C-alpha positions in Angstrom: 23.3 8.1 22.0 19.5 6.5 22.1 18.0 7.1 19.0 14.4 9.0 19.6 13.8 10.6 16.5 15.3 11.2 13.0 14.1 13.3 10.2 14.3 12.6 6.6 13.9 16.0 4.2 14.4 15.8 0.2 15.7 19.4 -1.2 16.0 21.2 -4.1 18.5 24.1 -4.1 19.3 25.5 -7.3 23.3 26.4 -8.1 24.1 29.7 -9.7 24.7 28.3 -13.1 24.3 24.7 -14.4 27.2 22.4 -13.6 27.8 20.3 -17.0 30.3 16.9 -17.1 30.9 14.5 -19.8 27.9 12.6 -19.3 25.0 14.7 -17.5 23.8 18.4 -16.5 22.7 19.3 -12.8 20.9 22.4 -12.5 20.8 22.0 -8.3 21.5 19.8 -5.2 18.4 17.2 -5.3 19.9 15.9 -1.8 18.3 14.8 1.2 19.3 16.0 4.4 18.7 14.2 7.7 18.5 14.8 10.9 18.9 12.7 14.0 17.8 13.2 17.3 19.1 11.5 20.9 18.9 13.2 24.5 17.6 16.7 23.2 21.0 17.2 21.0 20.5 17.0 17.0 23.0 15.8 14.2 22.9 16.8 10.6 23.7 14.6 7.5 23.3 15.1 4.3 22.9 12.2 1.4 24.1 14.4 -2.0 22.5 12.1 -4.1 21.1 14.0 -7.8 17.8 13.8 -9.7 19.2 11.1 -11.8 21.7 7.8 -11.9 24.4 9.8 -13.7 27.5 9.3 -11.2 26.5 6.3 -9.7 23.3 4.3 -9.7 21.5 6.3 -6.9 19.1 9.1 -7.2 17.2 11.3 -4.6 14.5 8.7 -5.2 16.3 5.3 -4.1 18.5 7.1 -1.8 14.8 8.5 -0.2 13.3 4.6 -0.5 16.5 2.8 1.6 16.5 5.4 4.2 13.1 5.2 5.0 12.1 1.4 4.5 15.7 -0.1 5.5 18.4 1.9 7.2 16.3 4.1 9.8 14.2 1.1 10.9 17.6 -0.5 11.6 18.9 2.6 13.9 15.9 3.8 15.4 15.0 3.7 19.2 18.7 1.7 19.7 21.8 2.7 21.8 24.7 3.9 19.6 28.1 3.9 21.1 30.1 5.4 18.6 29.6 6.5 15.0 32.0 3.4 13.7 29.0 1.2 14.5 26.8 2.3 11.9 28.7 0.7 9.0 28.7 -2.8 10.3 24.8 -1.9 11.2 24.3 -1.1 7.2 26.4 -3.8 6.2 23.6 -6.5 5.6 22.2 -3.5 2.8 24.6 -3.9 -0.1 25.4 -0.6 -2.1 23.4 2.6 -1.5 26.3 4.2 -0.1 25.0 7.6 -0.7 22.0 6.7 1.4 24.2 5.2 4.2 26.5 7.9 4.1 24.0 10.8 4.9 22.6 9.5 8.1 26.4 7.9 9.4 27.1 11.6 8.9 24.1 12.9 11.3 25.9 10.5 14.0 29.1 12.0 13.8 27.6 15.6 14.6 25.9 14.1 17.2 28.8 12.1 18.8 30.7 15.5 18.5 28.2 17.8 20.1 27.8 14.8 23.4 31.7 14.8 23.5 32.5 18.4 23.0 34.5 17.6 20.2 35.0 18.9 16.2 34.8 16.5 13.8 37.8 17.0 12.7 39.4 16.4 16.0 37.1 12.8 16.1 38.7 11.8 13.2 42.6 12.5 13.5 42.8 15.7 11.9 45.7 17.5 11.6 45.4 20.6 9.6 44.1 23.9 10.7 43.4 24.9 7.2 42.7 23.1 3.5 44.4 23.7 0.3 41.0 24.1 -1.9 40.8 23.8 -5.9 37.7 24.3 -8.1 35.8 22.4 -10.6 34.5 23.9 -13.8 32.3 21.7 -16.0 32.1 21.5 -19.5 31.9 24.9 -20.9 30.2 26.0 -24.3 33.6 27.4 -25.8 37.3 27.7 -25.0 37.0 31.9 -24.4 34.3 31.2 -22.0 36.5 28.7 -19.7 39.5 30.4 -20.1 37.3 33.7 -18.6 36.2 31.3 -15.6 39.7 30.4 -15.3 40.9 33.4 -14.8 37.8 34.4 -12.3 38.8 31.3 -10.1 42.8 31.9 -10.0 42.0 35.7 -9.0 39.8 34.7 -6.4 42.5 32.7 -4.8 42.0 28.9 -5.6 44.9 26.6 -5.4 44.0 24.4 -7.9 41.6 24.2 -11.7 39.8 20.7 -12.6 38.0 21.1 -16.0 35.9 18.3 -17.0 36.7 16.6 -20.1 35.0 14.2 -22.4 35.7 12.6 -26.5 36.4 16.1 -28.6 36.8 18.4 -25.3 40.1 17.4 -23.8 43.3 18.3 -25.7 41.8 21.1 -26.7 40.9 23.0 -23.3 44.1 21.8 -22.1 45.9 23.3 -24.7 44.3 27.3 -24.5 44.8 26.8 -20.5 48.3 25.7 -20.7 49.1 29.0 -23.2 48.1 31.5 -20.2 49.3 29.8 -17.1 52.1 27.1 -18.2 52.5 25.8 -14.4 49.4 26.3 -12.3 48.0 23.4 -11.0 45.8 21.5 -13.5 44.2 18.7 -13.8 41.5 17.1 -15.6 38.4 14.9 -14.9 36.6 12.5 -17.5 34.0 10.9 -15.1 34.2 7.7 -17.0 33.5 8.9 -20.4 36.5 7.4 -22.6 36.7 3.4 -23.5 40.4 1.9 -23.7 41.0 2.6 -26.7 40.2 6.3 -26.5 41.6 7.0 -23.4 44.9 6.3 -25.1 45.2 9.2 -26.7 45.1 11.3 -24.1 48.7 10.2 -23.6 48.8 13.7 -25.5 48.0 15.2 -22.4 51.7 14.2 -20.9 53.4 17.1 -22.0 51.5 19.5 -20.5 52.3 18.9 -16.4 48.7 17.8 -15.1 48.4 17.1 -11.6 46.5 13.7 -13.0 43.9 12.3 -15.6 40.9 11.2 -13.0 38.3 8.2 -13.8 38.9 8.4 -17.6 37.8 4.7 -18.3 34.3 3.1 -16.5 32.9 3.7 -13.2 33.3 0.7 -11.9 36.3 -0.5 -13.5 40.3 -1.0 -12.0 41.6 -3.5 -14.2 42.0 -1.8 -17.5 43.2 1.7 -15.5 45.7 -0.6 -14.9 46.3 -1.1 -18.1 46.3 2.4 -19.0 48.2 3.7 -16.4 51.4 1.9 -17.3 51.1 4.0 -20.7 51.3 7.4 -19.1 53.7 9.3 -17.1 50.6 11.6 -16.0 49.4 9.9 -12.9 45.8 8.7 -12.8 43.0 9.1 -10.4 40.2 7.1 -9.3 37.3 8.2 -8.0 33.9 6.5 -8.8 35.7 2.8 -9.1 37.1 3.5 -5.6 33.6 2.5 -3.5 35.0 0.4 -0.3 38.1 -0.3 1.3 38.7 -3.4 -0.6 38.3 -1.4 -4.1 41.1 1.0 -3.0 42.8 -2.0 -2.1 42.7 -3.7 -5.3 43.6 -0.4 -6.9 46.6 0.3 -5.1 48.1 -3.3 -5.6 47.2 -4.2 -9.2 48.6 0.1 -9.7 45.1 0.9 -11.4 46.1 4.3 -10.3 48.8 6.6 -8.2 46.3 9.1 -6.5 42.9 8.4 -4.9 39.5 10.7 -4.8 38.0 10.2 -1.5 34.1 11.4 -1.3 33.1 10.6 2.0 29.0 9.9 0.4 30.4 7.7 -2.3 31.9 5.0 -0.2 29.7 5.3 2.3 30.4 7.3 5.2 33.8 8.8 7.3 34.4 5.4 8.2 34.8 4.3 5.2 36.5 7.3 4.2 39.3 7.2 7.2 40.2 3.5 6.4 40.8 4.2 3.0 42.8 7.0 3.8 44.8 5.3 6.2 45.6 2.5 3.9 46.2 5.2 0.9 48.6 6.7 3.3 50.5 3.2 4.3 50.9 2.4 0.6 52.3 5.9 -0.3 49.3 7.0 -2.3 48.4 10.2 -2.1 44.4 10.9 -1.6 42.5 14.2 -2.1 38.7 15.1 -1.2 36.1 14.8 -3.5 32.9 17.0 -3.8 29.7 16.0 -4.9 28.4 19.7 -4.9 27.0 19.2 -1.3 25.3 22.6 0.8 27.1 23.7 3.7 26.4 20.2 5.8 28.0 18.2 3.4 30.9 20.9 2.6 31.4 21.1 6.8 31.7 17.1 6.7 34.6 16.9 3.7 36.7 19.9 5.5 36.7 18.4 8.3 38.1 15.1 6.3 40.5 16.7 4.2 41.9 17.8 7.6 43.7 14.4 7.5 47.2 14.0 7.1 47.6 12.5 3.4 45.1 14.8 1.9 48.4 16.1 0.0 46.2 17.9 -2.7 43.9 20.5 -2.8 40.2 19.4 -2.8 37.0 20.1 -4.6 35.4 21.6 -1.3 35.1 25.3 -2.6 33.3 28.4 -0.9 29.6 27.8 -0.5 29.1 30.9 -3.1 30.8 28.7 -5.6 27.5 26.8 -6.2 24.6 28.8 -4.0 23.6 32.1 -4.1 22.2 31.1 -0.3 23.3 28.1 1.3 21.3 26.3 3.9 24.1 27.3 6.6 24.3 30.4 8.6 28.0 29.9 8.3 29.3 29.2 5.0 32.8 29.0 4.3 34.7 31.6 2.8 37.7 31.7 0.9 40.8 32.6 2.6 43.4 35.1 0.9 45.9 32.2 0.9 43.5 29.5 -1.1 42.5 27.6 1.7 39.5 27.1 4.2 39.3 27.3 7.9 38.4 23.6 9.4 35.6 23.9 11.9 36.4 24.0 15.8 33.4 23.8 16.8 31.6 20.7 18.5 30.2 18.5 15.8 30.4 18.9 12.0 30.3 22.9 13.0 27.9 23.7 10.6 25.1 26.3 11.4 22.0 25.1 10.0 19.5 27.7 9.1 16.2 25.7 9.7 13.5 28.4 8.7 15.5 28.5 4.7 15.8 24.5 4.7 12.2 24.4 5.9 11.3 26.6 2.5 13.3 24.3 -0.2 12.0 21.0 1.3 10.2 19.2 -1.3 9.2 16.0 1.2 9.7 15.6 4.7 9.0 12.5 6.7 9.6 11.7 10.7 10.5 8.3 12.5 9.6 8.4 16.4 10.9 6.0 18.5 7.7 4.4 20.3 
């Protein structure tokens, strides 16, 4: 794949409603859409970095800078035989995984289109449909939360996840369990607790949760290993797992019993698959998290979730969950059995609405091979 041109676009696509976690509120997708050209074929990728350094250290501005100043020059005009090469090419750029992933995704799309294979097929996926859960942000009161949970269960979602923080944790779980005693439920703290605060979450052990996600610091593994010993409820790590090496450390230290894999967080699909494979051989189940991506990133996540060790419903809900109108012409819709159908078209399978994409573009830059 001789890389002839690369296009980067900053976008803003508003959410249907603000999404609030333990530490920040997002009103829309501020990501970067990547477009790579080779031999008359186009590959699409997405870097779902927010407008502030809240989830991790990256923002849309930092990702933009790293991509245009460092990553694009490393690959423009080069011949790339396989997307797995991208991880090594980018390896001297430290961190900045979301910036790296958006470009790497575009190469997988390009490679799939050139070889006539779907992304799921390229990755070794084994499922035609993937189970879908839904994530609910922190609400103003319990009544609103219960109303939203009921709506999503009625729509067919197989699992509910709620965001929690100190002062908003046990009470909402009690309220949900009073209505739905056995429905699959998990909670996500987004690193909101200190070790001593998190110990009090052992009250949640009696509510049959699937797991408690990332209660402690975003870069911690050691204290999570101490915390897991105090709980019968599994701890799941998200922000702490930014590489295969971190996943190996977490597994060996018994810092978690489940791992959330977000391909953007770990730097791309090659890294995501490596973490999946390690987890599978280690007997640690994984699930696919979401970054409230557009239809481009969502298609990538669905394909990844078709791998064998993704045994829990992912945060890859239908496009209409977040957007009134997405940037793809073939958005995902929820099947009656609470699944999404894995795309079978060559590449990632997303058909981009380029006219609408242009209308939400804030800034665009093109790089051509001279």
